[in-house]
C-alpha positions as CSV (number, residue, x, y, z in Angstrom):
1,X,-18.3,-9.3,-0.3
2,X,-16.4,-8.9,2.6
3,X,-16.0,-11.4,5.2
4,X,-14.6,-9.3,8.1
5,X,-16.0,-11.7,10.9
6,X,-15.3,-14.9,9.8
7,X,-11.9,-14.3,8.6
8,X,-11.0,-12.9,12.1
9,X,-8.0,-14.3,13.9
10,X,-9.4,-16.2,17.4
11,X,-6.5,-16.9,20.1
12,X,-7.1,-20.6,21.5
13,X,-5.1,-22.0,24.4
14,X,-3.5,-24.4,21.8
15,X,-2.3,-20.7,19.7
16,X,-4.1,-19.0,17.1
17,X,-6.6,-19.8,14.7
18,X,-6.0,-18.1,11.6
19,X,-9.7,-17.6,11.1
20,X,-13.2,-19.0,12.3
21,X,-13.6,-21.4,9.9
22,X,-13.6,-25.1,11.4
23,X,-14.1,-27.9,8.9
24,X,-16.3,-30.1,10.9
25,X,-15.9,-33.9,11.5
26,X,-17.7,-36.3,9.5
27,X,-16.8,-40.5,9.4
28,X,-15.1,-41.1,6.1
29,X,-15.3,-44.7,6.5
30,X,-11.6,-44.8,4.5
31,X,-9.3,-45.8,7.3
32,X,-8.0,-49.3,7.2
33,X,-9.6,-52.7,8.8
34,X,-6.8,-52.2,11.9
35,X,-8.2,-48.4,12.5
36,X,-5.1,-47.1,11.3
37,X,-4.6,-43.9,9.2
38,X,-3.7,-44.6,5.6
39,X,-2.8,-42.1,2.5
40,X,-6.7,-41.7,2.5
41,X,-7.3,-40.7,5.7
42,X,-4.1,-38.1,5.0
43,X,-5.6,-37.2,1.9
44,X,-9.2,-36.4,3.1
45,X,-8.2,-34.0,6.2
46,X,-5.0,-32.5,4.2
47,X,-7.4,-31.4,1.6
48,X,-9.5,-30.0,4.0
49,X,-7.2,-28.1,5.8
50,X,-5.7,-26.1,3.0
51,X,-8.8,-25.3,2.3
52,X,-7.8,-22.5,4.5
53,X,-9.9,-23.3,7.7
54,X,-8.6,-22.2,11.1
55,X,-9.8,-25.4,12.7
56,X,-9.3,-29.4,11.5
57,X,-11.7,-31.8,13.3
58,X,-10.7,-35.7,12.9
59,X,-14.3,-37.4,12.7
60,X,-15.2,-39.8,15.1
61,X,-12.6,-42.0,16.4
62,X,-12.9,-45.1,18.5
63,X,-11.3,-45.2,21.7
64,X,-12.9,-48.8,22.7
65,X,-12.4,-52.3,20.9
66,X,-16.4,-52.2,20.8
67,X,-16.7,-48.8,20.2
68,X,-16.3,-48.0,16.5
69,X,-19.6,-47.2,14.1
70,X,-17.9,-49.1,11.4
71,X,-15.5,-51.1,10.0
72,X,-13.5,-48.6,8.6
73,X,-13.2,-45.8,11.0
74,X,-10.6,-44.5,12.9
75,X,-9.2,-45.8,15.6
76,X,-7.0,-44.7,18.8
77,X,-5.3,-46.4,21.6
78,X,-2.8,-49.7,20.6
79,X,0.6,-48.0,20.0
80,X,0.6,-49.8,16.6
81,X,-1.3,-46.3,16.0
82,X,0.2,-44.2,16.8
83,X,2.9,-43.6,14.6
84,X,-0.7,-42.7,11.7
85,X,-2.2,-40.1,13.7
86,X,1.0,-38.8,14.8
87,X,1.3,-38.3,10.9
88,X,-2.2,-37.1,10.6
89,X,-1.9,-34.3,13.4
90,X,1.4,-32.8,11.3
91,X,0.2,-33.0,8.1
92,X,-3.4,-30.9,8.6
93,X,-0.9,-28.3,11.1
94,X,2.0,-27.9,8.4
95,X,-1.2,-26.6,5.9
96,X,-1.8,-23.4,8.5
97,X,-4.6,-25.3,10.6
98,X,-5.4,-26.5,14.0
99,X,-6.5,-30.1,14.4
100,X,-8.8,-31.6,17.0
101,X,-9.2,-35.0,17.0
102,X,-12.7,-36.4,17.7
103,X,-13.2,-39.1,20.4
104,X,-16.2,-41.7,20.5
105,X,-17.8,-44.8,21.5
106,X,-20.9,-45.6,19.6
107,X,-22.3,-47.4,22.7
108,X,-25.5,-49.2,22.6
109,X,-26.2,-48.0,18.9
110,X,-23.2,-50.3,17.4
111,X,-23.4,-53.2,14.7
112,X,-21.4,-56.5,15.5
113,X,-21.4,-56.7,12.0
114,X,-18.5,-54.0,12.0
115,X,-17.0,-54.2,15.3
116,X,-16.7,-58.3,15.6
117,X,-17.5,-56.7,19.0
118,X,-20.6,-56.9,21.2
119,X,-22.9,-54.2,21.6
120,X,-22.7,-52.7,24.6
121,X,-24.3,-50.0,26.3
122,X,-25.6,-48.1,29.9
123,X,-28.8,-50.3,29.5
124,X,-30.7,-52.8,27.7
125,X,-31.9,-50.7,24.3
126,X,-32.1,-51.9,20.7
127,X,-31.7,-49.3,17.3
128,X,-34.6,-49.9,15.2
129,X,-32.5,-49.9,12.3
130,X,-29.7,-51.8,13.5
131,X,-32.1,-54.8,15.1
132,X,-29.3,-55.8,18.1
133,X,-29.9,-55.2,21.6
134,X,-27.4,-53.8,23.9
135,X,-25.8,-55.8,26.7
136,X,-26.0,-53.6,29.5
137,X,-22.3,-52.7,30.8
138,X,-21.3,-53.9,34.0
139,X,-19.3,-51.7,36.3
140,X,-15.8,-52.9,35.3
141,X,-16.5,-52.6,31.8
142,X,-17.4,-49.3,32.6
143,X,-14.2,-48.4,34.7
144,X,-12.6,-49.8,31.0
145,X,-13.8,-47.5,29.2
146,X,-13.1,-44.8,30.9
147,X,-10.0,-45.3,31.3
148,X,-10.0,-45.9,27.3
149,X,-11.3,-42.3,27.3
150,X,-9.2,-40.7,29.7
151,X,-5.9,-42.6,28.0
152,X,-6.9,-41.3,24.6
153,X,-7.2,-37.7,25.7
154,X,-3.8,-37.9,26.6
155,X,-2.4,-39.5,24.2
156,X,-3.8,-37.7,21.3
157,X,-2.6,-34.6,22.7
158,X,0.7,-36.1,23.5
159,X,0.6,-37.2,19.2
160,X,0.7,-34.1,18.6
161,X,-3.5,-32.7,18.1
162,X,-4.0,-29.3,19.4
163,X,-7.3,-30.6,20.7
164,X,-9.6,-33.3,21.5
165,X,-13.5,-33.2,20.8
166,X,-15.6,-35.7,23.4
167,X,-18.7,-36.8,21.2
168,X,-21.5,-36.0,23.4
169,X,-24.3,-36.3,21.2
170,X,-26.2,-38.7,18.2
171,X,-26.9,-41.3,21.1
172,X,-23.3,-42.3,21.4
173,X,-21.7,-43.4,25.1
174,X,-21.2,-40.7,26.8
175,X,-24.7,-39.3,25.4
176,X,-26.3,-42.4,26.8
177,X,-25.2,-42.0,30.1
178,X,-26.8,-38.5,30.2
179,X,-29.9,-39.7,29.2
180,X,-32.8,-41.1,30.8
181,X,-34.1,-42.5,27.4
182,X,-30.9,-44.5,27.1
183,X,-29.8,-44.9,30.4
184,X,-32.2,-46.3,33.0
185,X,-29.7,-47.9,35.1
186,X,-31.0,-48.9,38.8
187,X,-27.3,-48.7,40.3
188,X,-25.3,-45.3,40.7
189,X,-24.3,-44.6,37.5
190,X,-28.2,-44.3,36.6
191,X,-31.2,-42.2,37.8
192,X,-31.0,-38.5,38.9
193,X,-28.9,-36.0,37.0
194,X,-25.8,-36.5,39.0
195,X,-25.4,-40.0,38.9
196,X,-25.9,-40.1,35.1
197,X,-23.4,-37.4,34.8
198,X,-20.8,-40.2,36.5
199,X,-19.6,-41.4,34.1
200,X,-18.2,-37.9,32.2
201,X,-17.3,-36.9,35.7
202,X,-14.8,-40.1,36.0
203,X,-13.6,-39.6,32.6
204,X,-12.7,-36.1,33.4
205,X,-10.9,-37.2,36.9
206,X,-9.0,-40.0,34.9
207,X,-7.8,-38.2,32.8
208,X,-6.6,-35.3,34.7
209,X,-4.4,-37.6,37.2
210,X,-3.0,-39.2,34.0
211,X,-2.1,-35.7,32.8
212,X,-3.1,-32.4,35.0
213,X,-4.6,-29.6,32.8
214,X,-5.8,-31.7,30.1
215,X,-8.6,-30.5,30.4
216,X,-8.0,-27.3,29.1
217,X,-7.7,-28.5,25.4
218,X,-10.5,-30.9,25.4
219,X,-13.6,-29.8,23.5
220,X,-16.9,-31.0,23.3
221,X,-20.3,-31.8,20.5
222,X,-23.3,-31.4,23.0
223,X,-26.9,-32.7,22.2
224,X,-29.4,-29.8,22.5
225,X,-32.3,-32.0,21.4
226,X,-32.6,-35.8,21.0
227,X,-36.3,-35.5,19.4
228,X,-37.6,-38.5,21.6
229,X,-39.3,-38.1,25.0
230,X,-37.2,-38.7,27.7
231,X,-34.4,-37.8,25.6
232,X,-32.0,-34.3,26.0
233,X,-33.3,-30.9,25.9
234,X,-30.9,-27.5,25.2
235,X,-31.6,-26.8,29.1
236,X,-29.4,-30.0,30.0
237,X,-25.8,-28.7,27.9
238,X,-25.6,-26.5,31.3
239,X,-24.8,-29.2,33.6
240,X,-22.2,-31.2,31.2
241,X,-20.5,-27.5,30.7
242,X,-20.5,-27.0,34.4
243,X,-18.7,-31.0,34.3
244,X,-16.2,-29.8,31.7
245,X,-15.2,-26.8,32.8
246,X,-14.8,-27.6,36.7
247,X,-11.3,-29.6,35.3
248,X,-8.2,-27.9,35.4
249,X,-8.4,-26.2,38.5
250,X,-11.7,-24.5,36.8
251,X,-10.5,-23.9,33.5
252,X,-11.3,-26.9,31.5
253,X,-12.9,-27.0,28.5
254,X,-11.5,-25.6,24.7
255,X,-15.0,-25.0,23.2
256,X,-18.7,-26.7,22.3
257,X,-20.1,-27.9,19.0
258,X,-23.9,-27.8,19.2
259,X,-25.5,-31.0,17.3
260,X,-28.6,-32.4,17.7
261,X,-30.7,-35.8,17.4
262,X,-30.0,-39.8,17.6
263,X,-30.2,-42.9,15.2
264,X,-33.6,-43.1,15.3
265,X,-34.3,-39.8,15.0
266,X,-32.0,-38.9,12.1
267,X,-34.7,-37.7,10.1
268,X,-35.7,-35.2,12.3
269,X,-32.6,-33.6,12.3
270,X,-32.5,-32.2,9.1
271,X,-36.0,-29.7,9.4
272,X,-34.3,-28.8,12.4
273,X,-31.4,-27.1,10.5
274,X,-33.5,-25.7,7.9
275,X,-35.3,-23.8,10.1
276,X,-31.9,-22.4,11.7
277,X,-32.6,-24.7,15.3
278,X,-28.6,-25.5,15.3
279,X,-27.7,-22.1,15.1
280,X,-30.2,-20.9,17.8
281,X,-29.1,-23.7,20.0
282,X,-25.4,-23.0,19.7
283,X,-26.5,-18.8,20.6
284,X,-28.3,-20.3,23.6
285,X,-25.0,-22.4,24.7
286,X,-22.9,-19.4,24.0
287,X,-24.7,-17.9,26.8
288,X,-23.7,-20.7,29.2
289,X,-19.6,-20.1,28.9
290,X,-17.0,-18.0,27.6
291,X,-15.3,-20.9,25.9
292,X,-15.9,-20.9,21.8
293,X,-19.0,-22.6,21.0
294,X,-19.3,-23.2,17.1
295,X,-22.6,-22.7,14.9
296,X,-23.3,-25.4,12.8
297,X,-25.8,-27.6,10.7
298,X,-26.3,-27.0,6.8
299,X,-24.2,-24.2,6.7
300,X,-24.0,-24.2,2.7
301,X,-22.1,-21.1,1.8
302,X,-19.6,-18.4,3.1
303,X,-22.1,-15.7,3.2
304,X,-24.5,-17.9,5.4
305,X,-21.9,-18.2,8.3
306,X,-21.3,-14.6,8.3
307,X,-25.0,-14.0,8.4
308,X,-25.0,-16.6,11.7
309,X,-21.8,-15.1,13.1
310,X,-23.5,-11.6,13.1
311,X,-26.7,-13.1,14.8
312,X,-25.6,-15.3,17.1
313,X,-23.3,-14.7,20.2
314,X,-20.9,-17.8,18.7
315,X,-17.0,-17.3,17.9
316,X,-16.8,-20.4,15.1
317,X,-18.7,-21.9,12.2
318,X,-18.8,-24.9,11.0
319,X,-18.7,-26.5,7.5
320,X,-18.6,-30.3,6.2
321,X,-20.6,-31.2,3.2
322,X,-19.5,-27.4,1.4
323,X,-16.0,-27.8,1.9
324,X,-15.9,-31.2,0.7
325,X,-18.4,-30.3,-2.6
326,X,-15.2,-27.4,-3.1
327,X,-12.4,-27.6,-1.0
328,X,-11.5,-24.1,-2.2
329,X,-14.4,-22.7,-1.1
330,X,-12.6,-20.0,1.1
331,X,-9.9,-19.7,-1.0
332,X,-12.2,-18.4,-4.0
333,X,-14.3,-16.1,-1.7
334,X,-11.0,-14.0,-0.5
335,X,-10.0,-13.8,-4.1
336,X,-13.6,-12.3,-5.1
337,X,-14.0,-15.5,-7.1
338,X,-17.6,-16.5,-5.9
339,X,-19.2,-17.1,-8.7
340,X,-17.2,-20.2,-9.4
341,X,-17.7,-22.1,-5.6
342,X,-19.1,-25.2,-6.7
343,X,-22.4,-25.0,-3.6
344,X,-23.2,-28.4,-2.1
345,X,-26.4,-30.2,-4.1
346,X,-26.6,-32.9,-1.1
347,X,-26.1,-35.6,-3.7
348,X,-25.4,-37.9,-0.5
349,X,-22.6,-39.3,-2.1
350,X,-20.4,-37.9,0.8
351,X,-22.9,-40.0,3.1
352,X,-21.0,-43.5,3.3
353,X,-24.1,-44.4,5.2
354,X,-26.4,-44.2,2.4
355,X,-24.6,-46.0,-0.4
356,X,-24.4,-49.7,-0.6
357,X,-20.9,-50.3,-0.3
358,X,-20.3,-47.2,2.2
359,X,-17.7,-45.5,-0.3
360,X,-17.2,-42.1,0.5
361,X,-16.9,-39.4,-2.4
362,X,-18.4,-36.1,-4.1
363,X,-20.3,-35.7,-7.5
364,X,-19.3,-32.4,-7.8
365,X,-16.1,-32.0,-9.9
366,X,-13.9,-29.8,-7.5
367,X,-15.4,-31.7,-4.9
368,X,-13.4,-34.5,-2.7
369,X,-12.4,-37.6,-4.3
370,X,-10.5,-40.7,-3.5
371,X,-7.2,-41.5,-4.3
372,X,-7.9,-45.0,-3.6
373,X,-10.6,-46.8,-2.9
374,X,-11.5,-50.1,-1.5
375,X,-13.5,-52.4,-3.6
376,X,-13.4,-55.0,-1.2
377,X,-16.0,-52.9,1.3
378,X,-19.2,-54.6,0.6
379,X,-21.4,-54.6,3.8
380,X,-25.0,-52.9,4.2
381,X,-24.9,-49.8,5.6
382,X,-26.4,-48.9,9.3
383,X,-28.3,-46.2,9.3
384,X,-26.1,-43.4,11.0
385,X,-25.4,-39.9,11.7
386,X,-23.0,-37.6,10.1
387,X,-20.3,-37.0,13.3
């Protein structure tokens, strides 16, 4: 089988991608309790980089003390975390991949048991599977989180990441401000579409003030469908793209990824993946921008990725579980040894959120297996989405 589409290089503002394969971000819940990079984080992401993927995206990294979704999630902001993040960026790039750091704030879907902090959002909201009423953010708190996002963008790029990826999907905080389902504010951050975009606009403007041109290296994960009344729909992506690409003198935006769903509608994303909705939404988004668009969501084989590139006007293919199941998937295919590839069986062991001890590994022998296991971590798992 010839993979002439997926193996083509792609020029980016940060340099060439060696191919069109992206290791999609997942939250692996393996960081130190402080949010610091450790040997296990380095082991996982360098395993993904050695797969041969052109771009490796580091999963949800919290920009705020209350912004994390798990006790062992990555964080950025405190200077004490800088060395680990710098080492992570360097280690992935040493394996030949470019690297992107996904930035997020869990917002109203948070869990105090994990963060030790109050749960906050644009408006009061209780996530059914968590049961904690989110407090409405004050204007001063909104300004503080805008600053934290802006500082994180600038800091991540300075630490050696080629890109940052803003998480504007899965019902996380930026998404919550955009969506009428979550955002019921009566002030200038709520109501009209322009008001609901204000939070994202402020992050953009504050980052550009700190480091002019930085948004040329900012990608974004967008929600094409929230599967709920009052939620976002595919057409809503256009306004977000416009806000991002207005930055950096009209040259903002590095790439886009399309996803869907919020915590309380997570069950509906899997049928949508199987129908190919995610890939079609990615094709729709590609018609709204000249930036590269990643099609992802249930891509299990390279052949499937090659077919998506042929059928949709997208530039890149994202995989996560397939690469966890067999990090040598690409190497085997290019060597004509596809018959030995271990195909993901959807055992769920890489979805720590479904395991009582929140651990992360793979059932398959060639798949990813931790070298260090935190046996002291036994919290009840929230109903979360993969990144």
